[in-house]
Biotite code that builds the C-alpha atoms (Angstrom):
import biotite.structure as struc

atoms = struc.array([
    struc.Atom([31.126, -6.735, -11.573], chain_id="A", res_id=1, res_name="GLY", atom_name="CA", element="C"),
    struc.Atom([30.261, -3.948, -14.057], chain_id="A", res_id=2, res_name="LEU", atom_name="CA", element="C"),
    struc.Atom([27.673, -6.215, -15.668], chain_id="A", res_id=3, res_name="TRP", atom_name="CA", element="C"),
    struc.Atom([25.900, -6.877, -12.443], chain_id="A", res_id=4, res_name="ARG", atom_name="CA", element="C"),
    struc.Atom([25.994, -3.281, -11.505], chain_id="A", res_id=5, res_name="GLY", atom_name="CA", element="C"),
    struc.Atom([24.449, -2.299, -14.775], chain_id="A", res_id=6, res_name="TRP", atom_name="CA", element="C"),
    struc.Atom([21.753, -5.004, -14.435], chain_id="A", res_id=7, res_name="LEU", atom_name="CA", element="C"),
    struc.Atom([20.902, -3.792, -10.948], chain_id="A", res_id=8, res_name="GLY", atom_name="CA", element="C"),
    struc.Atom([20.718, -0.162, -12.192], chain_id="A", res_id=9, res_name="TRP", atom_name="CA", element="C"),
    struc.Atom([18.419, -1.199, -15.025], chain_id="A", res_id=10, res_name="ARG", atom_name="CA", element="C"),
    struc.Atom([16.262, -3.377, -12.726], chain_id="A", res_id=11, res_name="ARG", atom_name="CA", element="C"),
    struc.Atom([15.657, -0.361, -10.414], chain_id="A", res_id=12, res_name="ASN", atom_name="CA", element="C"),
    struc.Atom([14.682, 2.122, -13.119], chain_id="A", res_id=13, res_name="ALA", atom_name="CA", element="C"),
    struc.Atom([11.052, 2.006, -11.923], chain_id="A", res_id=14, res_name="TYR", atom_name="CA", element="C"),
    struc.Atom([12.185, 3.154, -8.506], chain_id="A", res_id=15, res_name="ARG", atom_name="CA", element="C"),
    struc.Atom([13.995, 6.177, -9.981], chain_id="A", res_id=16, res_name="ARG", atom_name="CA", element="C"),
    struc.Atom([10.928, 6.959, -12.125], chain_id="A", res_id=17, res_name="ASP", atom_name="CA", element="C"),
    struc.Atom([8.585, 6.706, -9.076], chain_id="A", res_id=18, res_name="ALA", atom_name="CA", element="C"),
    struc.Atom([10.781, 8.882, -6.899], chain_id="A", res_id=19, res_name="LEU", atom_name="CA", element="C"),
    struc.Atom([10.882, 11.558, -9.645], chain_id="A", res_id=20, res_name="ALA", atom_name="CA", element="C"),
    struc.Atom([7.137, 11.380, -9.989], chain_id="A", res_id=21, res_name="ALA", atom_name="CA", element="C"),
    struc.Atom([6.710, 11.773, -6.266], chain_id="A", res_id=22, res_name="LEU", atom_name="CA", element="C"),
    struc.Atom([8.807, 14.954, -6.336], chain_id="A", res_id=23, res_name="ASP", atom_name="CA", element="C"),
    struc.Atom([6.448, 16.266, -9.020], chain_id="A", res_id=24, res_name="THR", atom_name="CA", element="C"),
    struc.Atom([3.265, 15.148, -7.149], chain_id="A", res_id=25, res_name="ALA", atom_name="CA", element="C"),
    struc.Atom([4.267, 17.060, -4.089], chain_id="A", res_id=26, res_name="GLY", atom_name="CA", element="C"),
    struc.Atom([1.695, 16.491, -1.271], chain_id="A", res_id=27, res_name="GLN", atom_name="CA", element="C"),
    struc.Atom([-1.236, 15.421, -3.540], chain_id="A", res_id=28, res_name="ASP", atom_name="CA", element="C"),
    struc.Atom([-2.487, 12.193, -1.879], chain_id="A", res_id=29, res_name="ALA", atom_name="CA", element="C"),
    struc.Atom([-4.362, 10.883, -5.003], chain_id="A", res_id=30, res_name="ALA", atom_name="CA", element="C"),
    struc.Atom([-1.293, 11.330, -7.159], chain_id="A", res_id=31, res_name="ALA", atom_name="CA", element="C"),
    struc.Atom([0.869, 9.564, -4.498], chain_id="A", res_id=32, res_name="ILE", atom_name="CA", element="C"),
    struc.Atom([-1.523, 6.717, -4.447], chain_id="A", res_id=33, res_name="ALA", atom_name="CA", element="C"),
    struc.Atom([-1.257, 6.262, -8.160], chain_id="A", res_id=34, res_name="THR", atom_name="CA", element="C"),
    struc.Atom([2.545, 6.471, -8.105], chain_id="A", res_id=35, res_name="ILE", atom_name="CA", element="C"),
    struc.Atom([2.610, 3.760, -5.358], chain_id="A", res_id=36, res_name="LEU", atom_name="CA", element="C"),
    struc.Atom([0.325, 1.509, -7.417], chain_id="A", res_id=37, res_name="ARG", atom_name="CA", element="C"),
    struc.Atom([2.466, 1.905, -10.521], chain_id="A", res_id=38, res_name="ARG", atom_name="CA", element="C"),
    struc.Atom([5.679, 1.133, -8.630], chain_id="A", res_id=39, res_name="ALA", atom_name="CA", element="C"),
    struc.Atom([4.124, -1.996, -7.134], chain_id="A", res_id=40, res_name="ALA", atom_name="CA", element="C"),
    struc.Atom([2.966, -3.149, -10.540], chain_id="A", res_id=41, res_name="LEU", atom_name="CA", element="C"),
    struc.Atom([6.436, -2.656, -11.860], chain_id="A", res_id=42, res_name="ALA", atom_name="CA", element="C"),
    struc.Atom([8.053, -4.653, -9.026], chain_id="A", res_id=43, res_name="ALA", atom_name="CA", element="C"),
    struc.Atom([5.663, -7.425, -8.374], chain_id="A", res_id=44, res_name="PHE", atom_name="CA", element="C"),
    struc.Atom([3.552, -9.819, -10.508], chain_id="A", res_id=45, res_name="PRO", atom_name="CA", element="C"),
    struc.Atom([0.417, -8.131, -11.767], chain_id="A", res_id=46, res_name="ARG", atom_name="CA", element="C"),
    struc.Atom([-1.768, -10.947, -10.373], chain_id="A", res_id=47, res_name="ARG", atom_name="CA", element="C"),
    struc.Atom([-0.492, -10.229, -6.855], chain_id="A", res_id=48, res_name="ASP", atom_name="CA", element="C"),
    struc.Atom([-1.119, -6.424, -7.034], chain_id="A", res_id=49, res_name="VAL", atom_name="CA", element="C"),
    struc.Atom([-3.729, -5.431, -9.555], chain_id="A", res_id=50, res_name="ALA", atom_name="CA", element="C"),
    struc.Atom([-6.789, -6.744, -7.649], chain_id="A", res_id=51, res_name="GLY", atom_name="CA", element="C"),
    struc.Atom([-5.765, -5.250, -4.257], chain_id="A", res_id=52, res_name="LEU", atom_name="CA", element="C"),
    struc.Atom([-7.743, -2.406, -2.651], chain_id="A", res_id=53, res_name="SER", atom_name="CA", element="C"),
    struc.Atom([-8.529, -1.056, 0.718], chain_id="A", res_id=54, res_name="GLY", atom_name="CA", element="C"),
    struc.Atom([-7.100, -3.004, 3.627], chain_id="A", res_id=55, res_name="LYS", atom_name="CA", element="C"),
    struc.Atom([-5.690, -5.737, 1.403], chain_id="A", res_id=56, res_name="ASP", atom_name="CA", element="C"),
    struc.Atom([-3.588, -3.056, -0.460], chain_id="A", res_id=57, res_name="TRP", atom_name="CA", element="C"),
    struc.Atom([-2.382, -1.703, 2.905], chain_id="A", res_id=58, res_name="ILE", atom_name="CA", element="C"),
    struc.Atom([-1.515, -5.173, 4.047], chain_id="A", res_id=59, res_name="ALA", atom_name="CA", element="C"),
    struc.Atom([0.522, -5.676, 0.915], chain_id="A", res_id=60, res_name="PHE", atom_name="CA", element="C"),
    struc.Atom([2.430, -2.478, 1.483], chain_id="A", res_id=61, res_name="LEU", atom_name="CA", element="C"),
    struc.Atom([3.114, -3.548, 5.120], chain_id="A", res_id=62, res_name="HIS", atom_name="CA", element="C"),
    struc.Atom([4.196, -7.042, 3.995], chain_id="A", res_id=63, res_name="ALA", atom_name="CA", element="C"),
    struc.Atom([6.658, -5.776, 1.319], chain_id="A", res_id=64, res_name="THR", atom_name="CA", element="C"),
    struc.Atom([8.160, -2.843, 3.072], chain_id="A", res_id=65, res_name="GLY", atom_name="CA", element="C"),
    struc.Atom([7.827, -0.162, 5.715], chain_id="A", res_id=66, res_name="ARG", atom_name="CA", element="C"),
    struc.Atom([4.544, 1.725, 5.608], chain_id="A", res_id=67, res_name="PHE", atom_name="CA", element="C"),
    struc.Atom([3.363, 3.569, 8.761], chain_id="A", res_id=68, res_name="PRO", atom_name="CA", element="C"),
    struc.Atom([-0.281, 3.324, 9.923], chain_id="A", res_id=69, res_name="ASP", atom_name="CA", element="C"),
    struc.Atom([-0.864, 7.163, 9.754], chain_id="A", res_id=70, res_name="LYS", atom_name="CA", element="C"),
    struc.Atom([0.216, 7.161, 6.141], chain_id="A", res_id=71, res_name="ALA", atom_name="CA", element="C"),
    struc.Atom([-1.962, 4.121, 5.433], chain_id="A", res_id=72, res_name="ALA", atom_name="CA", element="C"),
    struc.Atom([-5.009, 5.925, 6.774], chain_id="A", res_id=73, res_name="ALA", atom_name="CA", element="C"),
    struc.Atom([-4.260, 8.868, 4.423], chain_id="A", res_id=74, res_name="GLN", atom_name="CA", element="C"),
    struc.Atom([-3.828, 6.503, 1.520], chain_id="A", res_id=75, res_name="LEU", atom_name="CA", element="C"),
    struc.Atom([-7.200, 4.848, 2.209], chain_id="A", res_id=76, res_name="LEU", atom_name="CA", element="C"),
    struc.Atom([-8.931, 8.266, 2.272], chain_id="A", res_id=77, res_name="ARG", atom_name="CA", element="C"),
    struc.Atom([-7.153, 9.643, -0.790], chain_id="A", res_id=78, res_name="ALA", atom_name="CA", element="C"),
    struc.Atom([-9.648, 8.575, -3.488], chain_id="A", res_id=79, res_name="PRO", atom_name="CA", element="C"),
    struc.Atom([-12.720, 9.756, -1.549], chain_id="A", res_id=80, res_name="TYR", atom_name="CA", element="C"),
    struc.Atom([-11.545, 12.943, 0.206], chain_id="A", res_id=81, res_name="ALA", atom_name="CA", element="C"),
    struc.Atom([-8.542, 14.265, -1.757], chain_id="A", res_id=82, res_name="PRO", atom_name="CA", element="C"),
    struc.Atom([-5.868, 15.578, 0.507], chain_id="A", res_id=83, res_name="LEU", atom_name="CA", element="C"),
    struc.Atom([-3.579, 18.241, -0.791], chain_id="A", res_id=84, res_name="THR", atom_name="CA", element="C"),
    struc.Atom([-1.280, 18.206, 2.274], chain_id="A", res_id=85, res_name="ASP", atom_name="CA", element="C"),
    struc.Atom([-0.108, 14.716, 3.111], chain_id="A", res_id=86, res_name="ALA", atom_name="CA", element="C"),
    struc.Atom([3.457, 14.911, 4.311], chain_id="A", res_id=87, res_name="PRO", atom_name="CA", element="C"),
    struc.Atom([3.330, 11.626, 6.175], chain_id="A", res_id=88, res_name="ASP", atom_name="CA", element="C"),
    struc.Atom([1.986, 9.874, 3.049], chain_id="A", res_id=89, res_name="LEU", atom_name="CA", element="C"),
    struc.Atom([4.606, 11.515, 0.855], chain_id="A", res_id=90, res_name="HIS", atom_name="CA", element="C"),
    struc.Atom([7.516, 10.353, 3.072], chain_id="A", res_id=91, res_name="GLN", atom_name="CA", element="C"),
    struc.Atom([5.997, 6.865, 3.629], chain_id="A", res_id=92, res_name="ALA", atom_name="CA", element="C"),
    struc.Atom([5.630, 6.417, -0.125], chain_id="A", res_id=93, res_name="ALA", atom_name="CA", element="C"),
    struc.Atom([9.242, 7.582, -0.686], chain_id="A", res_id=94, res_name="LYS", atom_name="CA", element="C"),
    struc.Atom([10.504, 5.148, 2.002], chain_id="A", res_id=95, res_name="ASP", atom_name="CA", element="C"),
    struc.Atom([8.434, 2.235, 0.597], chain_id="A", res_id=96, res_name="TRP", atom_name="CA", element="C"),
    struc.Atom([9.656, 2.794, -2.924], chain_id="A", res_id=97, res_name="ILE", atom_name="CA", element="C"),
    struc.Atom([13.269, 2.913, -1.735], chain_id="A", res_id=98, res_name="ARG", atom_name="CA", element="C"),
    struc.Atom([13.084, -0.054, 0.579], chain_id="A", res_id=99, res_name="SER", atom_name="CA", element="C"),
    struc.Atom([10.550, -2.632, -0.561], chain_id="A", res_id=100, res_name="HIS", atom_name="CA", element="C"),
    struc.Atom([11.858, -5.973, -1.548], chain_id="A", res_id=101, res_name="ARG", atom_name="CA", element="C"),
    struc.Atom([11.122, -7.485, -4.915], chain_id="A", res_id=102, res_name="ARG", atom_name="CA", element="C"),
    struc.Atom([10.594, -11.221, -5.360], chain_id="A", res_id=103, res_name="PRO", atom_name="CA", element="C"),
    struc.Atom([13.551, -13.063, -6.787], chain_id="A", res_id=104, res_name="ARG", atom_name="CA", element="C"),
])
C-alpha cells in the first residue's frame, strides 16, 4: 500500500508543480495558457498534445476534463489580447489540472 501511494504521489508531481505555478501566475491569461500546455504535455503523449491549437486545443481540454466555455474563450484570446484579469480562466485551469484523467 505504501509503495502504491508513493508511486501515485510521484506520478502526480506535475499537477502539484502546475498548481503552484498557477498561484504565482495570478490572473495572467498568457501565463495560465502556458501552464495548462505544460501540464498537458506532462500528462499525455507529446504527439497527442503538441500540435494542438485553437479549437482543437479546447476540444482536447473538454475531452480530458472539465473546462467551461467562458474560460475556453478567454484561453483562445490570451495570446492575441493579453488579459490580466481572468478569474474564470484561472479557476478553470485549476479545476482541469486537478481533475483531468491521464491515459493508463
